[in-house]
C-alpha positions as CSV (number, residue, x, y, z in Angstrom):
1,M,31.8,-20.4,63.3
2,L,34.8,-22.6,63.3
3,T,38.3,-21.7,63.7
4,P,40.9,-22.1,60.9
5,G,42.4,-25.1,62.7
6,A,38.8,-26.8,63.2
7,R,38.0,-26.3,59.8
8,A,41.0,-27.7,58.6
9,A,40.8,-30.8,61.3
10,V,36.9,-31.4,60.0
11,A,38.3,-31.3,56.3
12,L,41.1,-33.8,57.0
13,L,38.5,-36.0,59.0
14,L,36.4,-36.3,56.3
15,L,39.1,-36.6,53.9
16,A,40.3,-39.7,55.6
17,G,36.8,-41.1,56.2
18,G,35.9,-40.9,52.6
19,S,39.4,-42.6,51.5
20,M,39.0,-45.3,54.1
21,L,35.4,-46.2,52.9
22,L,36.4,-46.0,49.3
23,Y,39.3,-48.2,50.1
24,W,37.0,-50.7,51.4
25,H,34.8,-50.4,48.3
26,E,31.7,-48.5,49.9
27,P,29.9,-46.0,48.0
28,A,29.3,-43.9,50.8
29,G,33.1,-42.7,50.7
30,W,31.8,-40.6,47.8
31,A,29.7,-38.5,50.1
32,L,32.4,-37.8,52.7
33,L,34.7,-36.9,50.0
34,Y,32.1,-34.4,48.7
35,A,31.5,-33.1,52.2
36,T,35.4,-32.6,52.1
37,G,35.0,-30.5,49.0
38,V,32.1,-28.4,50.6
39,V,33.9,-27.6,53.9
40,V,37.2,-26.8,51.8
41,L,35.1,-24.5,49.4
42,N,33.1,-23.0,52.1
43,W,36.6,-22.4,53.8
44,V,37.7,-20.6,50.8
45,R,34.5,-18.5,50.2
46,V,34.0,-17.4,53.9
47,G,37.5,-17.2,54.9
48,T,37.8,-15.8,58.5
49,V,35.6,-12.8,58.3
50,H,33.1,-14.0,61.1
51,L,35.7,-14.6,63.2
52,A,37.4,-11.1,62.4
53,F,34.2,-9.1,62.5
54,A,33.7,-10.8,66.2
55,A,37.1,-9.7,67.2
56,Y,36.2,-6.0,65.9
57,R,33.1,-6.0,67.9
58,R,35.5,-6.7,71.1
59,G,37.9,-4.0,70.2
60,D,40.5,-6.2,69.5
61,L,41.9,-5.0,66.2
62,E,45.2,-6.9,66.4
63,R,43.3,-10.2,66.4
64,V,41.4,-8.9,63.4
65,R,44.5,-7.8,61.5
66,E,45.9,-11.2,62.1
67,L,42.4,-13.2,61.2
68,L,42.5,-10.6,57.7
69,A,46.0,-11.9,56.7
70,M,44.6,-15.7,56.7
71,I,42.7,-14.2,53.9
72,S,44.8,-14.7,50.6
73,R,42.1,-14.2,47.9
74,P,39.5,-11.6,49.1
75,A,38.2,-11.7,45.6
76,L,37.1,-15.2,46.2
77,L,35.1,-14.3,49.1
78,R,30.9,-14.2,49.0
79,R,29.9,-10.5,48.3
80,R,28.6,-10.3,52.0
81,H,31.8,-11.5,53.3
82,Q,33.8,-9.4,50.8
83,A,32.0,-6.2,51.9
84,Y,32.6,-7.3,55.8
85,Y,36.2,-7.8,54.8
86,H,36.5,-4.4,53.0
87,W,35.1,-2.5,56.0
88,L,37.3,-4.2,58.7
89,H,40.4,-3.4,56.3
90,G,39.2,0.1,56.2
91,V,39.2,0.5,59.8
92,L,42.8,-1.1,60.1
93,L,43.8,1.5,57.6
94,V,42.3,4.1,59.7
95,V,44.1,3.0,62.8
96,A,47.4,3.0,60.9
97,G,46.9,6.5,59.7
98,R,46.3,5.8,56.3
99,T,42.6,7.6,55.8
100,T,42.6,8.7,52.3
101,E,42.8,4.8,51.5
102,A,40.7,4.0,54.2
103,Y,38.1,6.1,52.7
104,A,38.4,4.5,49.5
105,E,38.3,1.0,51.1
106,L,35.3,1.9,52.8
107,R,33.4,3.1,50.0
108,R,33.6,-0.1,48.3
109,V,31.5,-1.5,50.9
110,P,27.7,-1.5,49.9
111,A,25.6,-0.5,53.2
112,R,23.2,-3.0,52.3
113,S,25.5,-6.1,52.4
114,I,25.9,-5.3,55.9
115,R,23.2,-7.7,57.9
116,R,22.4,-5.8,61.3
117,E,21.2,-2.3,61.1
118,S,23.0,-1.1,63.9
119,D,26.6,-2.1,61.9
120,R,25.3,-0.7,58.7
121,G,24.3,2.4,60.6
122,R,28.2,2.5,62.2
123,L,29.5,1.9,58.8
124,L,27.9,5.0,57.4
125,C,29.0,6.9,60.6
126,Q,32.4,5.8,59.6
127,L,32.0,7.0,56.0
128,A,30.5,10.5,56.9
129,D,33.6,11.0,59.6
130,L,36.2,10.2,56.5
131,A,34.2,12.4,54.5
132,L,34.5,15.3,56.9
133,D,38.1,14.7,57.2
134,D,38.3,14.7,53.2
135,D,36.5,18.1,53.1
136,D,33.3,16.0,51.5
137,V,30.2,18.1,53.6
138,L,27.9,17.2,51.4
139,R,28.9,13.4,50.9
140,A,29.2,13.2,54.8
141,Q,25.5,14.7,54.9
142,L,24.1,12.0,52.8
143,Y,25.7,9.3,54.7
144,L,24.1,10.6,57.6
145,Q,20.6,10.8,56.1
146,E,21.0,7.2,55.3
147,A,22.0,6.8,58.8
148,R,19.4,8.1,60.1
149,E,16.7,6.3,58.3
150,I,17.9,3.3,60.1
151,R,16.5,2.0,63.2
152,Q,18.9,3.5,65.9
153,T,20.2,2.3,68.9
154,A,21.2,4.8,71.3
155,A,25.1,4.3,70.5
156,L,24.1,5.0,66.7
157,A,22.0,7.8,67.7
158,R,25.0,9.5,69.8
159,M,27.5,8.8,66.6
160,I,24.9,10.6,64.4
161,A,24.4,13.3,66.9
162,S,28.1,13.7,67.2
163,L,28.8,13.8,63.3
164,E,26.0,16.2,62.8
165,A,27.5,18.6,65.0
166,R,30.7,18.4,63.5
167,T,28.9,18.7,59.8
168,T,27.2,21.9,61.1
169,A,30.7,23.0,63.0
170,T,32.5,22.2,59.6
171,N,30.2,24.2,57.4
172,N,30.4,27.4,60.0
173,Q,34.0,27.4,60.0
174,R,34.3,27.0,56.1
175,T,36.4,30.1,54.8
176,P,34.7,32.2,51.8
177,T,36.7,29.8,49.4
178,G,35.0,26.9,50.5
179,S,38.2,25.3,52.4
180,R,38.4,24.4,55.9
181,S,39.5,26.9,58.2
182,P,43.0,26.2,59.7
183,S,41.7,26.2,63.3
184,D,39.6,23.0,62.4
185,P,41.6,19.7,63.2
186,G,39.3,17.5,61.6
187,G,37.8,14.6,63.4
188,S,38.7,11.0,64.0
189,I,36.9,8.0,63.0
190,T,34.0,6.2,65.1
191,L,35.2,2.7,65.7
């Protein structure tokens, strides 16, 4: 995936080449101007989501924050890229300590829009973790059930096992009124 600067350079080269050919009355200039439009439209529709997700996988959350900030209109992104945008934005909200907003943001992500199964499982585990933080054990169990149906990597299997243990512990620590026991500190999102 091209960086934003590389995309701008390609678009400018195509624009300059197309304009120069049209100045010389060459019809091929129209093709280059069309290609410029395609590059610019793709820039708007894809944004820096791929680069941000690559930074997320490396654990570079500061770079994720920078790259997501470059996307001025997330609603114009393609549906799949919107899913990744909302996922990454939710993770940044968790890191900022805004778990209620993060849970709402991650719930906007249709899991089927996440391409890799292991990533889809990670998203479902994050949702289960936030559901447990929100005292929604039933929803957490549903997320975990969906995550178990995915072909699992060793890391995903460990996340699921950890969250299942936490779900069981949360169920066992519930007081008769159904609220969380004061001794239960809750969990933290699985980044």
